[in-house]
MIGU-545676 format. One record per residue: z, x, y of N, C-alpha, C in turn; residue in three letters; chain; residue number from 1. Coordinates in steps of 0.02 Angstrom, whole numbers. Each point is the difference from the previous one (the first is absolute). Layout:
<r n_c3="Z" n_c1="X" n_c2="Y" ca_c3="Z" ca_c1="X" ca_c2="Y" c_c3="Z" c_c1="X" c_c2="Y" res="ALA" chain="A" n="NUM"/>
...
***
This chain:
<r n_c3="-1308" n_c1="-3390" n_c2="-10769" ca_c3="-28" ca_c1="8" ca_c2="85" c_c3="-32" c_c1="63" c_c2="9" res="MET" chain="A" n="1"/>
<r n_c3="-51" n_c1="-9" n_c2="38" ca_c3="-38" ca_c1="63" ca_c2="-1" c_c3="26" c_c1="33" c_c2="77" res="SER" chain="A" n="2"/>
<r n_c3="-17" n_c1="69" n_c2="12" ca_c3="19" ca_c1="35" ca_c2="56" c_c3="-85" c_c1="-3" c_c2="41" res="ASP" chain="A" n="3"/>
<r n_c3="-48" n_c1="-12" n_c2="-25" ca_c3="-61" ca_c1="-1" ca_c2="51" c_c3="-6" c_c1="-52" c_c2="29" res="ASP" chain="A" n="4"/>
<r n_c3="47" n_c1="-21" n_c2="59" ca_c3="7" ca_c1="-52" ca_c2="32" c_c3="-58" c_c1="29" c_c2="77" res="LYS" chain="A" n="5"/>
<r n_c3="-26" n_c1="-49" n_c2="26" ca_c3="-50" ca_c1="16" ca_c2="38" c_c3="31" c_c1="28" c_c2="62" res="PRO" chain="A" n="6"/>
<r n_c3="-44" n_c1="48" n_c2="40" ca_c3="44" ca_c1="19" ca_c2="51" c_c3="3" c_c1="-48" c_c2="63" res="TYR" chain="A" n="7"/>
<r n_c3="56" n_c1="-11" n_c2="31" ca_c3="-1" ca_c1="-43" ca_c2="58" c_c3="21" c_c1="23" c_c2="53" res="GLU" chain="A" n="8"/>
<r n_c3="-36" n_c1="22" n_c2="54" ca_c3="5" ca_c1="28" ca_c2="67" c_c3="71" c_c1="-34" c_c2="33" res="MET" chain="A" n="9"/>
<r n_c3="47" n_c1="36" n_c2="19" ca_c3="56" ca_c1="-24" ca_c2="48" c_c3="-14" c_c1="-43" c_c2="38" res="PRO" chain="A" n="10"/>
<r n_c3="41" n_c1="-38" n_c2="14" ca_c3="-12" ca_c1="-64" ca_c2="57" c_c3="-4" c_c1="36" c_c2="69" res="LYS" chain="A" n="11"/>
<r n_c3="-38" n_c1="-32" n_c2="33" ca_c3="-14" ca_c1="34" ca_c2="60" c_c3="-18" c_c1="-69" c_c2="60" res="VAL" chain="A" n="12"/>
<r n_c3="-10" n_c1="-3" n_c2="50" ca_c3="-7" ca_c1="-60" ca_c2="31" c_c3="-50" c_c1="22" c_c2="74" res="TYR" chain="A" n="13"/>
<r n_c3="-21" n_c1="-27" n_c2="19" ca_c3="-63" ca_c1="0" ca_c2="66" c_c3="51" c_c1="8" c_c2="64" res="LEU" chain="A" n="14"/>
<r n_c3="-17" n_c1="64" n_c2="26" ca_c3="34" ca_c1="18" ca_c2="52" c_c3="70" c_c1="50" c_c2="-20" res="GLY" chain="A" n="15"/>
<r n_c3="-1" n_c1="10" n_c2="-54" ca_c3="53" ca_c1="46" ca_c2="-12" c_c3="-18" c_c1="59" c_c2="5" res="GLN" chain="A" n="16"/>
<r n_c3="44" n_c1="52" n_c2="25" ca_c3="-10" ca_c1="78" ca_c2="10" c_c3="5" c_c1="21" c_c2="-80" res="MET" chain="A" n="17"/>
<r n_c3="-36" n_c1="51" n_c2="14" ca_c3="-17" ca_c1="47" ca_c2="-73" c_c3="-14" c_c1="62" c_c2="30" res="ILE" chain="A" n="18"/>
<r n_c3="20" n_c1="55" n_c2="-53" ca_c3="-29" ca_c1="71" ca_c2="13" c_c3="-66" c_c1="-8" c_c2="-44" res="VAL" chain="A" n="19"/>
<r n_c3="-50" n_c1="37" n_c2="39" ca_c3="-59" ca_c1="19" ca_c2="-38" c_c3="-31" c_c1="64" c_c2="-13" res="TRP" chain="A" n="20"/>
<r n_c3="-25" n_c1="32" n_c2="-51" ca_c3="-3" ca_c1="53" ca_c2="-15" c_c3="-84" c_c1="11" c_c2="-29" res="TYR" chain="A" n="21"/>
<r n_c3="-29" n_c1="42" n_c2="42" ca_c3="-86" ca_c1="11" ca_c2="-14" c_c3="-5" c_c1="22" c_c2="-76" res="ALA" chain="A" n="22"/>
<r n_c3="57" n_c1="20" n_c2="-28" ca_c3="0" ca_c1="25" ca_c2="-67" c_c3="66" c_c1="12" c_c2="-18" res="ALA" chain="A" n="23"/>
<r n_c3="31" n_c1="-16" n_c2="-73" ca_c3="60" ca_c1="9" ca_c2="-19" c_c3="35" c_c1="57" c_c2="17" res="PRO" chain="A" n="24"/>
<r n_c3="50" n_c1="1" n_c2="30" ca_c3="53" ca_c1="76" ca_c2="27" c_c3="-34" c_c1="40" c_c2="71" res="GLY" chain="A" n="25"/>
<r n_c3="-46" n_c1="-42" n_c2="13" ca_c3="-15" ca_c1="10" ca_c2="72" c_c3="35" c_c1="-17" c_c2="63" res="GLY" chain="A" n="26"/>
<r n_c3="-30" n_c1="16" n_c2="52" ca_c3="58" ca_c1="-34" ca_c2="57" c_c3="-8" c_c1="-63" c_c2="21" res="GLU" chain="A" n="27"/>
<r n_c3="56" n_c1="-27" n_c2="7" ca_c3="11" ca_c1="-77" ca_c2="18" c_c3="-24" c_c1="-17" c_c2="57" res="GLY" chain="A" n="28"/>
<r n_c3="-19" n_c1="-60" n_c2="10" ca_c3="-22" ca_c1="-31" ca_c2="72" c_c3="20" c_c1="-65" c_c2="-10" res="ALA" chain="A" n="29"/>
<r n_c3="33" n_c1="-36" n_c2="63" ca_c3="5" ca_c1="-59" ca_c2="0" c_c3="-33" c_c1="-47" c_c2="-9" res="PRO" chain="A" n="30"/>
<r n_c3="12" n_c1="-58" n_c2="-14" ca_c3="-83" ca_c1="-57" ca_c2="-21" c_c3="38" c_c1="-68" c_c2="-10" res="GLY" chain="A" n="31"/>
<r n_c3="-40" n_c1="-41" n_c2="16" ca_c3="17" ca_c1="-81" ca_c2="3" c_c3="-53" c_c1="-22" c_c2="-53" res="ILE" chain="A" n="32"/>
<r n_c3="26" n_c1="-32" n_c2="-44" ca_c3="-20" ca_c1="-66" ca_c2="-32" c_c3="-64" c_c1="-44" c_c2="27" res="VAL" chain="A" n="33"/>
<r n_c3="-44" n_c1="6" n_c2="-14" ca_c3="-51" ca_c1="-49" ca_c2="28" c_c3="-37" c_c1="-62" c_c2="-53" res="THR" chain="A" n="34"/>
<r n_c3="-8" n_c1="32" n_c2="-64" ca_c3="-12" ca_c1="-50" ca_c2="-54" c_c3="43" c_c1="29" c_c2="-61" res="ALA" chain="A" n="35"/>
<r n_c3="11" n_c1="-54" n_c2="-61" ca_c3="14" ca_c1="22" ca_c2="-49" c_c3="-25" c_c1="-30" c_c2="-58" res="VAL" chain="A" n="36"/>
<r n_c3="-31" n_c1="43" n_c2="-52" ca_c3="-37" ca_c1="-17" ca_c2="-54" c_c3="44" c_c1="-7" c_c2="-63" res="GLY" chain="A" n="37"/>
<r n_c3="-16" n_c1="-8" n_c2="-52" ca_c3="29" ca_c1="-2" ca_c2="-51" c_c3="35" c_c1="78" c_c2="-27" res="SER" chain="A" n="38"/>
<r n_c3="-21" n_c1="56" n_c2="11" ca_c3="-11" ca_c1="63" ca_c2="-9" c_c3="16" c_c1="37" c_c2="51" res="ARG" chain="A" n="39"/>
<r n_c3="-40" n_c1="-2" n_c2="60" ca_c3="4" ca_c1="51" ca_c2="62" c_c3="16" c_c1="-50" c_c2="58" res="ASN" chain="A" n="40"/>
<r n_c3="-9" n_c1="45" n_c2="67" ca_c3="8" ca_c1="-24" ca_c2="58" c_c3="-50" c_c1="26" c_c2="39" res="LEU" chain="A" n="41"/>
<r n_c3="-12" n_c1="-26" n_c2="73" ca_c3="-46" ca_c1="5" ca_c2="47" c_c3="67" c_c1="10" c_c2="64" res="SER" chain="A" n="42"/>
<r n_c3="-26" n_c1="50" n_c2="34" ca_c3="56" ca_c1="40" ca_c2="34" c_c3="-19" c_c1="9" c_c2="74" res="LEU" chain="A" n="43"/>
<r n_c3="19" n_c1="-1" n_c2="58" ca_c3="17" ca_c1="25" ca_c2="61" c_c3="21" c_c1="65" c_c2="13" res="ALA" chain="A" n="44"/>
<r n_c3="-11" n_c1="61" n_c2="-14" ca_c3="33" ca_c1="65" ca_c2="23" c_c3="-5" c_c1="29" c_c2="44" res="VAL" chain="A" n="45"/>
<r n_c3="51" n_c1="26" n_c2="17" ca_c3="3" ca_c1="46" ca_c2="76" c_c3="18" c_c1="61" c_c2="-31" res="PHE" chain="A" n="46"/>
<r n_c3="-49" n_c1="47" n_c2="-17" ca_c3="-3" ca_c1="68" ca_c2="-15" c_c3="-1" c_c1="46" c_c2="59" res="ALA" chain="A" n="47"/>
<r n_c3="28" n_c1="57" n_c2="-31" ca_c3="8" ca_c1="44" ca_c2="59" c_c3="-85" c_c1="22" c_c2="23" res="PRO" chain="A" n="48"/>
<r n_c3="-9" n_c1="21" n_c2="60" ca_c3="-73" ca_c1="8" ca_c2="21" c_c3="-47" c_c1="-32" c_c2="11" res="GLY" chain="A" n="49"/>
<r n_c3="22" n_c1="-86" n_c2="-3" ca_c3="-34" ca_c1="-56" ca_c2="5" c_c3="7" c_c1="-32" c_c2="67" res="PHE" chain="A" n="50"/>
<r n_c3="-39" n_c1="-6" n_c2="37" ca_c3="19" ca_c1="-49" ca_c2="62" c_c3="-14" c_c1="-77" c_c2="-21" res="SER" chain="A" n="51"/>
<r n_c3="-11" n_c1="-16" n_c2="-65" ca_c3="14" ca_c1="-70" ca_c2="-25" c_c3="6" c_c1="-2" c_c2="-51" res="ASN" chain="A" n="52"/>
<r n_c3="36" n_c1="-66" n_c2="-21" ca_c3="22" ca_c1="2" ca_c2="-72" c_c3="-78" c_c1="4" c_c2="-50" res="ALA" chain="A" n="53"/>
<r n_c3="9" n_c1="37" n_c2="-50" ca_c3="-37" ca_c1="-3" ca_c2="-61" c_c3="11" c_c1="-41" c_c2="-46" res="ILE" chain="A" n="54"/>
<r n_c3="-59" n_c1="-43" n_c2="-33" ca_c3="9" ca_c1="-52" ca_c2="-38" c_c3="-11" c_c1="5" c_c2="-66" res="THR" chain="A" n="55"/>
<r n_c3="39" n_c1="57" n_c2="-42" ca_c3="-20" ca_c1="0" ca_c2="-73" c_c3="6" c_c1="-65" c_c2="-43" res="PRO" chain="A" n="56"/>
<r n_c3="-51" n_c1="-8" n_c2="-49" ca_c3="-1" ca_c1="-64" ca_c2="-46" c_c3="6" c_c1="25" c_c2="-66" res="ASP" chain="A" n="57"/>
<r n_c3="42" n_c1="-33" n_c2="-39" ca_c3="7" ca_c1="13" ca_c2="-76" c_c3="75" c_c1="47" c_c2="-5" res="GLY" chain="A" n="58"/>
<r n_c3="36" n_c1="7" n_c2="38" ca_c3="58" ca_c1="35" ca_c2="-10" c_c3="40" c_c1="-30" c_c2="-52" res="ALA" chain="A" n="59"/>
<r n_c3="21" n_c1="56" n_c2="-46" ca_c3="34" ca_c1="-14" ca_c2="-61" c_c3="66" c_c1="32" c_c2="-4" res="LEU" chain="A" n="60"/>
<r n_c3="58" n_c1="-50" n_c2="-8" ca_c3="71" ca_c1="23" ca_c2="-13" c_c3="10" c_c1="79" c_c2="-42" res="HIS" chain="A" n="61"/>
<r n_c3="37" n_c1="40" n_c2="43" ca_c3="8" ca_c1="60" ca_c2="-48" c_c3="10" c_c1="0" c_c2="-64" res="VAL" chain="A" n="62"/>
<r n_c3="35" n_c1="-49" n_c2="-21" ca_c3="11" ca_c1="-16" ca_c2="-60" c_c3="-42" c_c1="-31" c_c2="-63" res="SER" chain="A" n="63"/>
<r n_c3="-58" n_c1="-16" n_c2="40" ca_c3="-68" ca_c1="-25" ca_c2="-45" c_c3="-24" c_c1="48" c_c2="-56" res="ASP" chain="A" n="64"/>
<r n_c3="6" n_c1="-2" n_c2="-58" ca_c3="-38" ca_c1="35" ca_c2="-41" c_c3="-78" c_c1="20" c_c2="16" res="PRO" chain="A" n="65"/>
<r n_c3="-22" n_c1="-43" n_c2="34" ca_c3="-87" ca_c1="22" ca_c2="12" c_c3="12" c_c1="61" c_c2="56" res="MET" chain="A" n="66"/>
<r n_c3="49" n_c1="6" n_c2="24" ca_c3="0" ca_c1="50" ca_c2="55" c_c3="-20" c_c1="76" c_c2="-31" res="VAL" chain="A" n="67"/>
<r n_c3="34" n_c1="2" n_c2="-66" ca_c3="-22" ca_c1="82" ca_c2="-21" c_c3="-61" c_c1="14" c_c2="-39" res="SER" chain="A" n="68"/>
<r n_c3="-38" n_c1="-64" n_c2="-29" ca_c3="-44" ca_c1="-15" ca_c2="-33" c_c3="-77" c_c1="0" c_c2="57" res="LYS" chain="A" n="69"/>
<r n_c3="19" n_c1="-11" n_c2="60" ca_c3="-50" ca_c1="5" ca_c2="55" c_c3="-18" c_c1="68" c_c2="33" res="MET" chain="A" n="70"/>
<r n_c3="-65" n_c1="-2" n_c2="-5" ca_c3="-24" ca_c1="83" ca_c2="37" c_c3="11" c_c1="8" c_c2="68" res="LEU" chain="A" n="71"/>
<r n_c3="-15" n_c1="-74" n_c2="35" ca_c3="-2" ca_c1="1" ca_c2="83" c_c3="6" c_c1="-66" c_c2="-1" res="GLU" chain="A" n="72"/>
<r n_c3="45" n_c1="-8" n_c2="58" ca_c3="22" ca_c1="-77" ca_c2="10" c_c3="5" c_c1="8" c_c2="86" res="ASN" chain="A" n="73"/>
<r n_c3="-48" n_c1="-33" n_c2="19" ca_c3="-18" ca_c1="-9" ca_c2="75" c_c3="50" c_c1="-25" c_c2="16" res="ASP" chain="A" n="74"/>
<r n_c3="42" n_c1="-56" n_c2="-10" ca_c3="51" ca_c1="-37" ca_c2="17" c_c3="69" c_c1="26" c_c2="0" res="GLY" chain="A" n="75"/>
<r n_c3="-6" n_c1="55" n_c2="-37" ca_c3="91" ca_c1="40" ca_c2="10" c_c3="41" c_c1="-43" c_c2="-56" res="GLY" chain="A" n="76"/>
<r n_c3="55" n_c1="17" n_c2="18" ca_c3="76" ca_c1="-20" ca_c2="-41" c_c3="33" c_c1="-19" c_c2="54" res="VAL" chain="A" n="77"/>
<r n_c3="55" n_c1="-60" n_c2="-15" ca_c3="43" ca_c1="-25" ca_c2="42" c_c3="83" c_c1="12" c_c2="-34" res="TRP" chain="A" n="78"/>
<r n_c3="34" n_c1="4" n_c2="49" ca_c3="61" ca_c1="-11" ca_c2="-32" c_c3="59" c_c1="-33" c_c2="46" res="ASP" chain="A" n="79"/>
<r n_c3="71" n_c1="-20" n_c2="-12" ca_c3="34" ca_c1="-48" ca_c2="56" c_c3="15" c_c1="62" c_c2="57" res="TYR" chain="A" n="80"/>
<r n_c3="18" n_c1="-31" n_c2="52" ca_c3="34" ca_c1="53" ca_c2="43" c_c3="68" c_c1="9" c_c2="-20" res="THR" chain="A" n="81"/>
<r n_c3="45" n_c1="46" n_c2="23" ca_c3="66" ca_c1="20" ca_c2="-43" c_c3="33" c_c1="-61" c_c2="27" res="ASP" chain="A" n="82"/>
<r n_c3="0" n_c1="-26" n_c2="63" ca_c3="38" ca_c1="-68" ca_c2="1" c_c3="5" c_c1="-38" c_c2="-49" res="PRO" chain="A" n="83"/>
<r n_c3="-73" n_c1="-10" n_c2="-13" ca_c3="-10" ca_c1="-77" ca_c2="-51" c_c3="27" c_c1="40" c_c2="-80" res="MET" chain="A" n="84"/>
<r n_c3="-7" n_c1="48" n_c2="1" ca_c3="16" ca_c1="24" ca_c2="-76" c_c3="81" c_c1="-20" c_c2="-15" res="LYS" chain="A" n="85"/>
<r n_c3="37" n_c1="18" n_c2="71" ca_c3="74" ca_c1="3" ca_c2="-9" c_c3="2" c_c1="-60" c_c2="0" res="GLU" chain="A" n="86"/>
<r n_c3="-6" n_c1="-56" n_c2="34" ca_c3="6" ca_c1="-64" ca_c2="-27" c_c3="-27" c_c1="-29" c_c2="-48" res="LYS" chain="A" n="87"/>
<r n_c3="-48" n_c1="17" n_c2="-27" ca_c3="-21" ca_c1="-15" ca_c2="-78" c_c3="64" c_c1="10" c_c2="-40" res="LEU" chain="A" n="88"/>
<r n_c3="12" n_c1="62" n_c2="1" ca_c3="57" ca_c1="25" ca_c2="-57" c_c3="72" c_c1="-32" c_c2="16" res="GLN" chain="A" n="89"/>
<r n_c3="25" n_c1="-12" n_c2="65" ca_c3="41" ca_c1="-48" ca_c2="2" c_c3="10" c_c1="-71" c_c2="-22" res="ARG" chain="A" n="90"/>
<r n_c3="-69" n_c1="-38" n_c2="4" ca_c3="-23" ca_c1="-62" ca_c2="-15" c_c3="29" c_c1="4" c_c2="-69" res="ASP" chain="A" n="91"/>
<r n_c3="-47" n_c1="52" n_c2="-39" ca_c3="-12" ca_c1="12" ca_c2="-87" c_c3="91" c_c1="-2" c_c2="-17" res="THR" chain="A" n="92"/>
<r n_c3="40" n_c1="54" n_c2="48" ca_c3="51" ca_c1="-2" ca_c2="-33" c_c3="39" c_c1="-67" c_c2="22" res="SER" chain="A" n="93"/>
<r n_c3="2" n_c1="-30" n_c2="42" ca_c3="35" ca_c1="-75" ca_c2="19" c_c3="-9" c_c1="-42" c_c2="-72" res="ALA" chain="A" n="94"/>
<r n_c3="-71" n_c1="-18" n_c2="8" ca_c3="-15" ca_c1="-38" ca_c2="-60" c_c3="18" c_c1="21" c_c2="-71" res="ALA" chain="A" n="95"/>
<r n_c3="4" n_c1="62" n_c2="-3" ca_c3="35" ca_c1="9" ca_c2="-67" c_c3="72" c_c1="1" c_c2="-3" res="THR" chain="A" n="96"/>
<r n_c3="34" n_c1="12" n_c2="35" ca_c3="71" ca_c1="-2" ca_c2="16" c_c3="20" c_c1="-88" c_c2="2" res="SER" chain="A" n="97"/>
<r n_c3="-33" n_c1="-45" n_c2="13" ca_c3="18" ca_c1="-68" ca_c2="0" c_c3="-20" c_c1="-10" c_c2="-93" res="LYS" chain="A" n="98"/>
<r n_c3="-31" n_c1="24" n_c2="-32" ca_c3="-4" ca_c1="-18" ca_c2="-52" c_c3="78" c_c1="18" c_c2="-55" res="GLY" chain="A" n="99"/>
<r n_c3="25" n_c1="42" n_c2="26" ca_c3="49" ca_c1="25" ca_c2="-37" c_c3="68" c_c1="-55" c_c2="3" res="LYS" chain="A" n="100"/>
<r n_c3="38" n_c1="1" n_c2="-60" ca_c3="71" ca_c1="-32" ca_c2="10" c_c3="57" c_c1="37" c_c2="38" res="ALA" chain="A" n="101"/>
<r n_c3="22" n_c1="-35" n_c2="30" ca_c3="64" ca_c1="49" ca_c2="49" c_c3="56" c_c1="-20" c_c2="-46" res="THR" chain="A" n="102"/>
<r n_c3="50" n_c1="41" n_c2="-2" ca_c3="68" ca_c1="-18" ca_c2="-50" c_c3="61" c_c1="4" c_c2="49" res="SER" chain="A" n="103"/>
***
C-alpha cells in the first residue's frame, strides 16, 4: 500500500465559522464559509480594520501541502475555530473507544 495518498481537505460546511489567516502563522480573523471547493474555500472574513467583510477566494487549509509551495496565495489559509477543534477531538475519541472491546 502506498503512502502517497492524495491530499483531502478537512470536512467543512457552508455557514461554518472558521479562522482565516492572510498567511500561515499570521494573525487570525473570524470568517464564515460561503463556498466549498474540492481543495479550497470562499469566505466572508471580518478582519480588523475593515468596515465590511472581505471575501478571499481559494483559501487552503493550513495542513494542505500546497501552502508551503505557493509563493503567494491571495486566498490565505483557514483552520477550524478552537471550539470546533475540541469537538472534532471528542468525536474522534468517542468513535475510537466504541470500537474497543470491554472486559
